[in-house]
Each structure stands twice: as C-alpha cells, then as structure tokens.
VOBASE-735587 format. One record per atom (N, C-alpha, C): residue in one letter; x, y, z. Coordinates in steps of 0.05 Angstrom, whole numbers, plus 32768, in hexadecimal, padded with zeros to 4 digits. Atoms other than C-alpha are relative to their C-alpha. Layout:
<sites>
AXYZ
...
</sites>
This chain:
<sites>
X80087FFA7FE4
X820F71A17A4A
X7FFD7FE68011
X800280197FEE
X821171717A85
X7FE47FF68001
X8019800A7FFD
X81D871417A8D
X7FFD7FF2801B
X8005800C7FE5
X81B871207ACA
X80107FE68004
X7FEF80177FFD
X81DF70DF7ABF
X801D80088007
X7FE67FF47FFA
X822071077ABE
X8001800A801D
X80017FF57FE4
X820D712A7AFF
X7FFF7FEA8013
X800280177FEE
X81FD70E77B20
X801D7FF58003
X7FE6800C7FFF
X824270CE7B0E
X801480138011
X7FF17FEE7FF2
X8263710D7B29
X7FFA7FFF801D
X80087FFD7FE4
X823B710B7B68
X800A7FE5800D
X7FF780187FF5
X824D70C07B74
X801E80018005
X7FE37FFD7FFA
X829770D07B6B
X800680108017
X7FFD7FF07FE9
X829171077B9C
X7FF97FF2801A
X800A800E7FEA
X826D70DA7BCC
X80187FEE800B
X7FEA80127FF6
X82A870A87BCF
X80178010800B
X7FE97FEE7FF5
X82DB70E27BD8
X7FF78009801B
X80097FF77FE6
X82AF70FA7C11
X80027FEB8016
X7FFB80157FEC
X82AE70B67C32
X801C7FFD8008
X7FE580017FF9
X82F870B67C2F
X800680158015
X7FFB7FE97FEE
X82F970FA7C51
X7FF47FFA801D
X800C80087FE7
X82C970DF7C87
X80117FED8010
X7FEE80157FF3
X82F570A37C94
X8019800C800A
X7FE87FF37FF8
X833070D17C99
X7FFC80148019
X80057FEF7FEB
X830C70F97CCF
X7FF5801D7FFA
X80097FE6800B
X82F071327CA4
X7FE47FFD7FF8
X801B80068009
X82A571297CA4
X7FEF80167FF6
X80117FE98009
X828F716F7C90
X7FFD7FFE7FE2
X80088001801D
X826971717C4E
X8006801C7FF3
X7FFC7FE9800F
X828371A37C1C
X7FEF7FFE7FE7
X801380028015
X824F71B67BE8
X800E7FF77FE4
X7FF48006801B
X825C71947BA2
X7FF680137FEC
X80047FEC8014
X826271C67B6D
X800A7FF77FE6
X7FF680098019
X826571AF7B25
X800080177FEC
X7FFF7FE5800F
X827C71EB7AFC
X80027FFB7FE1
X7FFC8005801C
X829371CE7ABB
X7FEA7FEF7FF5
X8019800F8007
X825171BC7A9D
X7FFF7FFB7FE1
X80028002801E
X825F71C27A52
X7FE880107FF6
X80177FF0800B
X822D71DF7A20
X7FFA7FF27FE6
X8007800B801A
X820671CD79E1
X800280157FEB
X7FF97FEC8015
X820E71EE799E
X7FEA80127FFA
X80167FF18008
X81C972087995
X7FEF80098017
X80127FF77FEA
X8198723079BF
X7FEA7FE98008
X801680117FFC
X816271FB79B7
X800C7FE68010
X7FF280167FF3
X819371C279CE
X80068008801C
X7FFA7FF77FE4
X81A771EB7A0A
X7FE580018010
X801D7FFF7FF1
X815C71F77A1D
X7FF87FE48007
X800A801B7FFA
X814B71AC7A17
X800F7FF48016
X7FEF800C7FE9
X818671997A43
X7FFA800C801B
X80077FF37FE6
X817471CC7A77
X7FE77FF7800A
X8019800A7FF7
X812E71B57A7A
X80037FE3800D
X7FFC801A7FF5
X8145716C7A87
X800E8003801C
X7FF37FFC7FE6
X817471857ABD
X7FED800C8015
X80127FF57FEE
X813E71AE7ADE
X7FEC7FEC800A
X801380137FF8
X810E71767ADF
X80087FED8015
X7FF580107FEA
X813D714D7B0B
X800E80108016
X7FF27FF07FEC
X815671877B35
X7FF180028019
X800C7FFD7FE5
X814671987B7D
X7FE780117FFE
X80177FEF8004
X811571CD7B64
X7FE87FEF7FFC
X801780128006
X80E871947B4B
X7FFC7FE88012
X8004801A7FF0
X80F871587B77
X80028006801E
X7FFE7FFA7FE5
X8106717C7BB9
X801C7FFA800D
X7FE580047FF8
X814E71617BBF
X80127FFC7FE8
X7FED80038017
X818C715A7B95
X800E80197FF9
X7FF17FEA8009
X81AE718E7B6D
X7FF1801A7FF9
X800B7FE78008
X81A271D77B64
X800E800A7FE8
X7FF67FF6801A
X81AC71F97B20
X8005801D8004
X7FF97FE48001
X81D2723A7B1E
X800380097FE2
X7FFF7FF6801A
X81C972637ADF
X800F801B8001
X7FF57FE68004
X81EB72A07AC3
X7FF3800E7FE9
X800D7FF08016
X81CE72D77A98
X801380017FE8
X7FED7FFE8019
X81E872DD7A50
X800F801B8002
X7FF07FE88002
X821D730F7A42
X7FEE80167FF2
X80117FE8800C
X820273567A30
X7FFF7FFF7FE0
X7FFF7FFE801F
X821A735279E7
X7FFB7FE37FF3
X8003801B800C
X820B730779DE
X7FE67FFE7FEE
X80178005800F
X81DB72F279A7
X7FEE7FEE800C
X800F80147FF2
X81C372BA79D2
X7FF3800F8019
X800E7FF27FE9
X818F72D77A05
X7FF77FEF8014
X800880137FEA
X818672977A2E
X801680008014
X7FEE80037FE9
X81A5728F7A72
X80117FE47FFB
X7FF180178002
X81DD725C7A73
X80067FF3801B
X7FFA800F7FE8
X81EE72267AA4
X801B8006800D
X7FE67FF97FF4
X8224723D7AD5
X800B7FE88010
X7FF880157FEE
X822572037B07
X7FEA7FED800A
X801480137FF3
X820371C67B26
X800B7FFF801E
X7FF77FFF7FE3
X820571C97B72
X7FEF7FEE8013
X800D80127FEB
X81F571967BA8
X80088011801C
X7FFB7FED7FEA
X81EF71C77BE4
X80057FF18019
X7FFF800E7FE5
X81E671947C1E
X80067FE27FFA
X7FFB801B8002
X81FC714D7C2B
X7FE57FF17FFC
X8019800D8003
X81B2713A7C2D
X7FF780017FE2
X80047FFD801F
X81A971537BE5
X80117FEA7FF2
X7FEF8013800D
X81E4712A7BCE
X7FF77FE38006
X8006801B7FF7
X81D170EB7BF4
X7FE47FF67FF5
X801B8007800A
X818870EB7BDF
X80017FFD7FE1
X7FFE8002801D
X819A70F67B96
X800D7FE67FF7
X7FF3801A8007
X81C970B97B94
X7FF57FE98010
X800C80167FF2
X81A070907BC5
X80137FF38015
X7FED800A7FEE
X81D6708A7BFA
X7FFC8008801E
X80047FF77FE4
X81B670A57C39
X80077FED8016
X7FFC80167FEC
X81B370647C60
X801D7FF77FFE
X7FE5800C8002
X81F5704D7C44
X80138012800F
X7FEF7FEC7FF1
X8218708C7C61
X7FFF7FF8801E
X800180057FE3
X81FB707D7CA6
X800F7FE78008
X7FF280197FFB
X821470367CA3
X801E80048000
X7FE47FFD8004
X8258704D7C8A
X800D800E8019
X7FF57FF17FEA
X8262707E7CC4
X80007FEE801A
X800080137FEA
X824E70487CF7
X80177FEB7FFE
X7FEB80138004
X827D70177CD8
X801C800C8003
X7FE67FF37FFA
X82B870487CD8
X80068001801D
X7FFB7FFE7FE4
X82AE70537D20
X80087FE6800C
X7FF9801A7FF6
X82AF70087D2D
X801D7FF87FFA
X7FE58009800D
X82EC6FFC7CFF
X8017800F8011
X7FEC7FEE7FF4
X831470357D22
X80027FF8801D
X7FFC800B7FE4
X830A70137D65
X80187FEE8001
X7FE5800D8004
X83446FEA7D49
X801380137FF4
X7FF17FE8800B
X837770237D40
X80107FF77FE8
X7FEE80098015
X83A26FFA7D11
X7FF080017FE3
X800E80018017
X83696FFA7CDF
X7FF5801B7FF6
X80097FE68008
X835D70447CDD
X8008800A7FE4
X7FF57FF98018
X838970517CA1
X7FF37FEE7FE9
X800D80128013
X836E70147C7C
X7FE280087FFA
X801B7FF78004
X8327702D7C86
X7FFE80187FED
X80007FE98012
X833570707C65
X80077FF87FE4
X7FF68006801E
X8358704E7C28
X7FEE7FEB7FF5
X80108015800D
X832270197C1F
X7FE280048006
X801C7FFA7FF9
X82DF703B7C26
X7FED7FF07FF1
X80148011800D
X82BE70127BF1
X7FFD7FE5800B
X8001801A7FF1
X82D06FD27C17
X7FF080048019
X80107FFC7FE7
X82B36FF27C55
X7FE180007FFA
X801B7FFF8008
X82736FFF7C31
X7FF57FE37FF5
X80098019800C
X82706FBC7C0D
X7FFB7FEB8016
X800480147FEB
X82746F967C4F
X7FF0800D8018
X800C7FF07FEC
X82486FC67C77
X7FEF7FEF8013
X801280107FEF
X821B6F8E7C92
X800E7FEE8012
X7FF280167FF2
X82516F627CB0
X8017800C800E
X7FE77FF67FF3
X82846F927CD0
X80027FF7801D
X7FFF800C7FE5
X82736F7B7D18
X800E7FE68002
X7FF5801A8000
X82846F367D05
X801E7FFE7FF5
X7FE68000800B
X82C16F467CDB
X8014800B8015
X7FF07FF67FEA
X82DD6F6F7D16
X80047FEC8016
X7FFF80157FEC
X82CF6F367D45
X80177FED7FF9
X7FEA8013800B
X82FD6F0A7D1A
X801B800D8003
X7FE67FF17FFD
X83326F407D18
X80098000801D
X7FF980017FE2
X83306F477D66
X800B7FE58009
X7FF780197FF7
X83356EFE7D6F
X801D7FF97FF7
X7FE48004800A
X83746EF87D42
X80138012800D
X7FEF7FED7FF1
X83926F357D65
X80087FF2801B
X7FFC800C7FE7
X838A6F107DA6
X800C7FE47FFE
X7FF8801C8005
X839C6ECB7D88
X800E80007FE5
X7FF67FFE801B
X83CC6ED97D4E
X80087FE47FF5
X7FFC801A8008
X83DB6E8E7D49
X7FED7FEE800F
X8012800E7FED
X839C6E6C7D65
X80037FE17FFE
X7FFB801D8001
X83B06E257D4F
X7FE67FEF7FFC
X801A80108005
X83686E127D3B
X7FF880057FE3
X800B7FFE8019
X83486E057CF8
X7FEB80167FFF
X80137FE98003
X831C6E3F7CDD
X7FE67FFA800D
X801D80047FF9
X82D96E1E7CED
X7FFF7FF9801E
X800080057FE3
X82EE6E117D36
X80098019800F
X7FF97FE87FF2
X83026E587D47
X7FE8800B8013
X80157FF87FED
X82DA6E6C7D86
X7FF8801F7FFF
X80057FE48002
X82C16EB17D6E
X7FE180048003
X801B7FFC7FF8
X82806EC87D8A
X7FEF800D7FE6
X80127FF78016
X82476ED37D55
X800C7FFE7FE4
X7FF780068019
X82736EBE7D1C
X7FFE7FE27FF9
X8007801C8006
X82586E7E7CFC
X80187FF47FF1
X7FEA800E8009
X82866E497CE1
X800880067FE1
X7FFA7FFB801C
X82826E5E7C98
X8007801D7FFA
X7FFD7FE18004
X82896EAA7CA2
X801A80067FF6
X7FE57FF88006
X82D46EAD7C9F
X80067FF57FE3
X7FFB800A801D
X82D76E837C5D
X7FF180127FED
X80117FEF8012
X829E6EAF7C3F
X800F801C7FFC
X7FF57FE68003
X82C46EEF7C4F
X801F7FFF8002
X7FE380058000
X830B6ED57C44
X800F80197FF6
X7FF07FED800D
X83226F0F7C17
X800280198012
X7FFF7FE87FF0
X830F6F497C44
X800C7FFC801B
X7FF280087FE9
X83256F257C82
X801F80007FFF
X7FE47FFE8005
X83696F1C7C65
X800D801C7FFE
X7FF77FE57FFF
X836F6F667C56
X80028009801D
X7FFF7FF57FE5
X835F6F777C9E
X80167FF38011
X7FED80107FF1
X83896F407CBD
X801E80077FF9
X7FE57FF7800B
X83C66F557C93
X8009801A800E
X7FF97FE77FF4
X83C26F997CB4
X80067FFD801E
X7FFF80007FE2
X83BA6F837CFD
X80147FEB800A
X7FEE80167FF7
X83E56F447D01
X801D80047FFB
X7FE37FFE8005
X84306F3F7D08
X80097FF17FE6
X7FF7800A801A
X84556F307CC8
X80087FE28001
X7FF580197FFE
X84716EEF7CE1
X7FEA7FEB8000
X801680148001
X842E6ECD7CE3
X7FF180017FE4
X800D7FFE801A
X841B6EE07C9B
X80117FF37FEA
X7FF3800C8018
X842A6EB47C5F
X7FF5800F7FE8
X800A7FEF8016
X84216EE67C27
X7FFC7FF17FE6
X8005800F801A
X84236EB07BF1
X7FE87FF27FFF
X801B800C8002
X83DF6E957C05
X7FEA80148005
X80187FED7FFD
X839C6EB87BFC
X7FEA7FF48013
X8014800B7FEF
X83746E877C27
X80078004801E
X7FFC7FF57FE6
X836D6EA07C6D
X80107FE98012
X7FF480137FEF
X837D6E5E7C90
X801D7FFA7FF9
X7FE580048008
X83BC6E567C69
X801280188003
X7FF27FE57FFE
X83D06E9E7C6A
X80098007801D
X7FF87FFC7FE5
X83D16E9F7CB5
X80057FE88011
X7FF680187FF3
X83E76E597CC4
X7FEE7FF18011
X801480107FF2
X83A76E3A7CDD
X80037FE37FF7
X7FFF801C800A
X83A76DEE7CDB
X7FE57FFA7FF1
X801780088010
X83786DCF7CAA
X7FFA7FE28002
X8007801D7FFE
X83526D8F7CAF
X80027FF67FE3
X7FFC800C801C
X83666D627C75
X7FE67FF57FF6
X8019800B800B
X832D6D517C47
X7FFF7FE28000
X8001801D7FFF
X83136D0B7C4B
X7FF97FF47FE6
X8004800E8018
X83126CD97C13
X7FF17FE68009
X801280167FF9
X82DA6CA67C15
X80087FE67FF1
X7FF88018800D
X82EB6C5E7C06
X7FEC7FEA8008
X801080157FF9
X82C16C1F7C05
X80087FE47FF1
X7FF9801A800A
X82C86BD47BF9
X7FEC7FEA800A
X801080177FF7
X82A46B917BFF
X800C7FE77FFF
X7FF180197FFF
X82DB6B5D7BFA
X80027FF8801E
X7FFC80087FE4
X82D96B347C3B
X801C8003800B
X7FE47FFC7FF4
X83246B357C42
X8006801E8008
X7FFD7FE37FF8
X83236B817C41
X7FEF80078016
X80117FF97FE7
X82E96B857C72
X800F7FF78017
X7FF4800A7FE9
X83116B5C7CA0
X801A80128006
X7FE77FEE7FFE
X83516B867C93
X7FF8801B800F
X80097FE57FF7
X832A6BC77CA3
X7FEB7FFC8019
X800D80017FE6
X830D6BAD7CE4
X7FE17FFC7FFE
X801B80058003
X82C86B9A7CC8
X7FF180177FF0
X800C7FE9800E
X82BC6BDD7CA5
X7FFF7FFB7FE3
X80008001801D
X82A46BDE7C5E
X8004801A7FF2
X7FFC7FE5800A
X82AC6C297C55
X800D80138016
X7FF27FEC7FF0
X82DC6C5D7C72
X800980197FF1
X7FF47FE8800C
X82F46CA47C66
X801A8005800C
X7FE47FFC7FF7
X833E6CB17C6A
X8008801D7FFA
X7FF47FE58008
X83606CF57C70
X80137FFD7FEA
X7FF48000801B
X837E6D067C2E
X801F7FFF8006
X7FE380007FFD
X83C46D147C4B
X80097FE4800A
X7FF980177FF5
X83C76CD37C71
X7FFE7FE87FEB
X800280168015
X83AC6CA97C35
X801780027FEC
X7FE97FFD8012
X83E76CC67C0D
X80177FF08009
X7FE9800E7FF4
X84156CA17C3D
X7FFD7FE38003
X8006801A7FFA
X83F16C627C4A
X7FED7FF37FEA
X800F800C8015
X83DB6C367C0F
X7FE77FF0800A
X801680127FFC
X83986C157C0D
X80077FE17FFB
X7FFA801C8001
X83996BC97C16
X7FEF7FF17FEA
X800E800C8015
X837E6BB67BD2
X801280027FE5
X7FF17FFE8019
X839E6BA77B8E
X7FF180107FEB
X800E7FF38012
X83656BC67B68
X7FF3801B800C
X800C7FE87FF7
X834E6C0F7B72
X7FEE800B7FE8
X80127FF28013
X83106C2C7B4E
X7FF7801B800B
X800A7FE57FF9
X83056C787B53
X7FE980077FEF
X80197FF9800E
X82BF6C8F7B43
X7FF9801B8005
X80067FE57FFF
X82A46CD37B36
X7FE880068013
X80187FFD7FEF
X82616CCA7B5B
X7FFC7FED8015
X800380107FE8
X82526CB07BA0
X7FEE7FE97FFC
X801480128003
X82156C8A7B8A
X800C7FE87FF1
X7FF38017800F
X82406C607B5A
X80117FED8012
X7FF280157FED
X82676C447B95
X7FEB7FEC800B
X801580157FF7
X82276C237BAE
X7FF87FEC7FEA
X800780138016
X82186C077B69
X80177FED7FFB
X7FEA80148004
X825D6BE87B62
X80017FEB8015
X7FFE80127FEA
X825A6BC97BA7
X7FE97FEC8000
X801480137FFF
X821B6BA57B96
X80097FE57FF5
X7FF38019800A
X82496B737B74
X801A7FFB800F
X7FE780047FF3
X82876B537B91
X8016800F7FF2
X7FEA7FF3800C
X82C46B7C7B87
X801A7FF7800C
X7FEA800F7FF5
X82FD6B4D7B95
X801A80108001
X7FE67FF27FFD
X833D6B6D7BB2
X7FFF801C7FF4
X80047FE4800B
X83216BB27B9F
X7FF480128013
X800B7FEC7FEF
X83116BF27BC0
X7FF580187FEB
X800C7FEA8010
X82E46C2A7BA2
X8005801A8010
X7FFB7FE67FF3
X82F76C737BAF
X7FED80147FF3
X80117FEA8009
X82C76CAE7BA9
X801180167FF8
X7FF17FEA8009
X82EA6CE07B7D
X7FF5801C8001
X800E7FE67FFF
X82B66D177B7B
X800780137FE7
X7FFA7FF08016
X82C66D2F7B34
X801C800C8001
X7FE57FF37FFF
X83016D607B33
X800D7FFC801A
X7FF480057FE7
X830B6D4E7B7C
X80157FE98001
X7FEA80178001
X83386D127B63
X801C800B8005
X7FE57FF47FFE
X83716D447B69
X80097FFB801E
X7FF980067FE7
X836F6D347BB4
X80117FE68003
X7FF180198000
X838D6CF17BA3
X801C80017FF6
X7FE67FFB800F
X83CA6D0E7B80
X80187FF58010
X7FE8800B7FEF
X83F96CFC7BBA
X80007FE28006
X8000801C7FFB
X83E46CB47BBE
X800E7FF27FEB
X7FEF800A8014
X841E6C9E7B95
X80007FE27FFF
X8003801E8001
X84126C557BA8
X7FEB7FF77FEC
X801380098015
X83D96C567B76
X800D7FF97FE6
X7FF380098017
X840D6C517B41
X80087FE27FFE
X7FF8801D7FFE
X841A6C097B59
X7FE67FF08000
X8019800E8000
X83CF6BF77B56
X7FF37FFC7FE5
X801080008018
X839F6BE07B20
X7FEB80168004
X80107FE87FF9
X837D6C237B1D
X7FED80067FEA
X80167FF98014
X833B6C347AFA
X7FF280198008
X80117FE97FFA
X83136C737AF4
X7FE57FFD7FEF
X801B8002800D
X82C76C747AE3
X7FF1801B8008
X800F7FE67FFC
X82A36CB87ADD
X7FEA80047FEA
X80157FF78014
X826A6CDB7AB6
X800C80007FE4
X7FF97FFF801B
X826D6CD37A6B
X7FF9801A7FF4
X80037FE5800D
X82736D1D7A57
X801C800B7FFD
X7FE57FF48004
X82AC6D4A7A43
X800F8005801B
X7FF37FFC7FE6
X82B76D5C7A8C
X800A7FE8800D
X7FF680187FF3
X82BB6D157AA2
X80187FF67FF4
X7FE68008800B
X82F06D057A70
X801780118005
X7FEA7FEE7FF7
X83166D447A83
X80097FF8801C
X7FF880097FE5
X83166D2A7ACC
X80117FE77FFA
X7FEF80188006
X83306CE87AB1
X801C80077FF8
X7FE77FF6800B
X83676D0D7A8D
X8010800B8017
X7FF17FF47FEA
X83796D347ACB
X80097FEB8014
X7FF880157FEC
X837C6CF47AF7
X80177FF47FF4
X7FEA800E800D
X83AC6CD77AC4
X801880158002
X7FE97FF07FFB
X83D96D157AD1
X80107FF58017
X7FF4800A7FE7
X83E66CF57B14
X80087FE37FFC
X7FFF801F8000
X83DB6CAB7B02
X7FFD7FF77FE3
X80038009801B
X83E96C9A7AB9
X7FF87FE47FFB
X8009801B8002
X83D96C527AC9
X7FE37FFB8002
X801D80037FFB
X838F6C617ACF
X7FF27FF67FE7
X801080098014
X83606C3A7AA5
X7FE2800A8004
X801C7FF77FFF
X831B6C577A92
X7FED7FE98000
X801480167FFD
X82DF6C2D7AA4
X7FE6800A7FF5
X801B7FF9800B
X829F6C327A7A
X7FFF801E7FF9
X7FFE7FE48009
X82B66C767A5D
X800880007FE3
X7FF78004801E
X82B56C647A12
X7FE880047FF0
X80167FFB8013
X828B6C6D79D5
X7FEB7FEA8001
X801380157FFE
X826B6C2979DC
X7FEC80038017
X80107FFC7FE9
X82516C387A20
X7FEB80177FFB
X80127FEA8006
X82346C7B7A08
X7FEB7FF97FED
X801280088016
X82136C5F79CC
X7FEB7FEA800B
X801480147FF5
X81F26C2779F5
X7FEC800D8012
X80127FF47FEC
X81CD6C5A7A20
X7FF4801A7FF5
X800A7FE6800C
X81AD6C8F79F0
X7FE8800A800F
X801A7FF77FF0
X816D6C917A1B
X8008800F801A
X7FF97FF37FE7
X81966CAB7A56
X801080197FFA
X7FF17FE98007
X81BA6CE27A31
X7FF3801B800C
X800B7FE77FF6
X81B16D287A51
X801280167FF5
X7FEF7FEB800C
X81CD6D6C7A3D
X801A80038014
X7FE87FFA7FF0
X82166D767A52
X800A801D8000
X7FF47FE57FFF
X823D6DB57A61
X801880027FF0
X7FE87FFD8013
X82706DD17A31
X801980028012
X7FE580017FF5
X82B76DC47A44
X801280147FF1
X7FF27FE9800F
X82E06E037A37
X801F80028006
X7FE57FFF7FF9
X83246DF37A54
X80127FF37FE9
X7FED800C8015
X83636DD97A2F
X7FF77FE27FFB
X8007801D8009
X83576D977A0B
X800E7FED8014
X7FF280167FEF
X83666D5B7A3A
X80177FF37FF3
X7FE98009800C
X83A86D437A2D
X80087FE28005
X7FFB801C7FFA
X83A76CFE7A4C
X7FE97FEB7FF8
X80148015800C
X83746CD97A23
X80097FF37FE7
X7FF980108017
X837B6CA379F1
X7FF3800D7FE8
X800C7FF48016
X836A6CB279AA
X7FE17FFC7FFD
X801D80057FFD
X83256C9179B3
X7FF380128013
X800B7FEF7FEC
X83186CB679F2
X7FFF801F7FF7
X80007FE28008
X832B6CF979D2
X7FE980037FEB
X80177FFF8013
X82FA6CEA7998
X7FE78000800D
X80197FFD7FF0
X82C46CDD79CC
X7FFD801A800C
X80007FE67FF2
X82D66D1B79F1
X7FF580167FEC
X80077FEC8016
X82CF6D4479B0
X7FE07FFF7FFA
X801C80048008
X828C6D2579A0
X7FEE80098018
X80127FF87FEB
X826F6D3079E6
X8002801E8005
X7FFE7FE47FFC
X82896D7779EA
X7FF080107FEB
X800D7FF28014
X82706D8C79A6
X7FE27FFE7FFE
X801D80047FFF
X822B6D6D79AF
X7FF48005801C
X80077FFA7FE5
X82286D7F79F8
X7FEE7FE8800C
X800C80187FF8
X82156D377A0B
X800C7FF8801C
X7FF8800B7FE6
X82186D177A51
X7FF27FE98006
X800B801A7FF6
X820D6CD17A69
X80097FFE801E
X7FFA80007FE3
X820A6CD27AB6
X80097FE48008
X7FF580197FF7
X82326C9C7AD7
X7FEB7FEE800D
X801480107FF4
X81F66C867B00
X7FED7FF17FED
X8011800B8013
X81D16C747AC0
X800C7FE87FF2
X7FF28017800B
X82046C3F7AAD
X80027FEB8013
X7FFF80177FEE
X82026BFA7ACB
X801D7FF88001
X7FE480067FFD
X82466BEB7AE9
X80077FE27FF8
X7FF6801B8007
X826C6BAF7ACC
X801E80017FFF
X7FE280017FFF
X82B46B997AD5
X80087FE48002
X7FF5801C7FFC
X82DB6B587ACE
X80097FFD801C
X7FF780037FE2
X82E66B3D7B13
X80187FED8002
</sites>
C-alpha cells in the first residue's frame, strides 16, 4: 500500500507538471487522483498502513489528501474496506501538503514578467524549474535581457554595462541562466557558442588582468620613470619584455616586500598568485631570462612550480627543497592533500619532497622563510 512519503513524491511530480501547464497558459487546477495504491499481504499490514495514511490526511490535518475507500466484495473473506484512491481535491490542498503555496504565487508573477518578452514564452514553459530557482532575481535578469535586446553589441566590459539596479557582479554571478536567456533573444551572429562565459559568448571586451611587478635596482627605477612597482596588463606584458636579466616569480605578495628589503641587482619580482602564474604563459621572452620561482613549500606549491615549467622549462626553484623544509620545523602547518596528476616537471629530489609533503600533509608557508639569494 502507498505510504505518505510516496504520496509526497507523486504530489511534487504533479506540481511541476502543473507549473508547466500554467506557463503554457493553462492555469486551471485538475484534482490529483492517485489510483494505483498497491496493497499489503495481510489484513493487519493493511490496517497499519491505513492508520498512517489517515493520520496525515486532510481529515486529521485540515489540508492535503482525501482518502477514498471501497467496501470489500460480498464474497470476500476480508471484511476490511480497501483503499481505492488518494485525492487532492483543490490546489490549496496540494500546495499546503508540499509547502509550495508562496512559491506558486511567485512563479505566476515571474511568468507574467518573463512573458513580457514574447521571445521567452516558450523558454519559460520548458524551464519551469529554472524559473522557480531564480524567483528572487527575475526583475534584474530581465533588465539585463532588455538591455542586450536594445544593445546586442554594447562594446563595454561586463562590469561597465549601464543597467539600472544591476550591480557590477550580478551578471557574473548569474552567468549560466543569463546565457540561456540571451541565446533565445539575441541574433545568432553575436553568439559564440564555443564559450560559456557571458562576456566571451556575446563578444564583450574584457579588461586584461594586471600583473604586479616590483624592483629596487636604481637603474631600473630610472628606466621606469622613478617607479619601484607597476602593474602591467597581461596581454601587453606578453609583447614587451621587462628590462631586467633576472626575474623572480613569487607565490605570495608579502614575499615581494621581503625580497626587496635587500638589493636585487638587475632583477624584477613578479607576483604570481599561486596558480595565477598561468597568466605569464605568453611572456615567451622569459625563456631568455634567468628565471626563478619561489612559492609555499607544500604539495600544491611544487605542483605550481611544475606547471610554471610547462611554459618555462628554464625555471629554477628558490628555497623549495628539503633542506629549507627541515630547517624550519617550528613553522610547519597542516597542508592540503593534492589529488591531481603527479607533477611532471620536477627533479628527482623535488618529486621526493612532493611525495613527502603530500603524504604527511605538511606545509611551510613562504612568508616563514627568510629570503636569501646570491646577488
């Protein structure tokens, strides 16, 4: 015999079907009747199941399903009434039972708003779960859609789009649903279907990420107009080499300050930001430099070193060895397990250290190590 949990599942399935009908313009509620309820083998089992059903029925709670019974057949040995059907007579019964009363009200309002953009009517009916999932933000989602309809190629970065009541991070936060909507309303010639990021998918210009660099060599200070620190657009830095023969890439920004407490002759320090070192991959002129990498001494730090060597095999590790680790046992902290493929661009000694750090979950933060380098 059916149980209350089964009834809830059937009611929720019906609810989503009903939402689709509403979105298609058929809002009339048809009573949900669950006829195939199954049975138990013994009279006692049937009675216990019926008691549980009755306790959660409209008869007891004031809302929800009604139980229909049928009398036993005249010649049947079983004299108990049998369950004929479970019935949700009204939409209020169904909604209260599954706790969706307020959700339905929001859904209807959202459907009305969405259909004000006629191109989205069919999408709305086919994606009712998406409509419900984003019920709190539909006014802003539709504001973005209307803006793009009026400006299919706005020529501005995402965060500079002048859309009223849409903050600078909203579009990035709701990237997936906005791409679904814009794919429906925009002409095909502005859509790059190979990209899933909104700015790239619809041809918006992107501001190149900045790469922070610092130096203290007087000759370099003069070369860069008196500046000791500048941030260069990544795409431009790929084309214009830095004016130093030695380049040291560090994982953490604080380590830049530590390095520059000492003279760094003919050298520039670049803030890599961990896996952000991939931003440097187009700076092929680094292959002609004395190139160093210094990061945290843990499995992830060595994995970043290996990845950097994918681009620049001439990279020398700085203070990322077993001797440095063993000299600072007081500064060891718990590391995070590295679960990717084993780094391929490590020396035998570095790979041994990687295995030790990863198996024992050890980490020596870069800031805990005093910088030293031959000048």
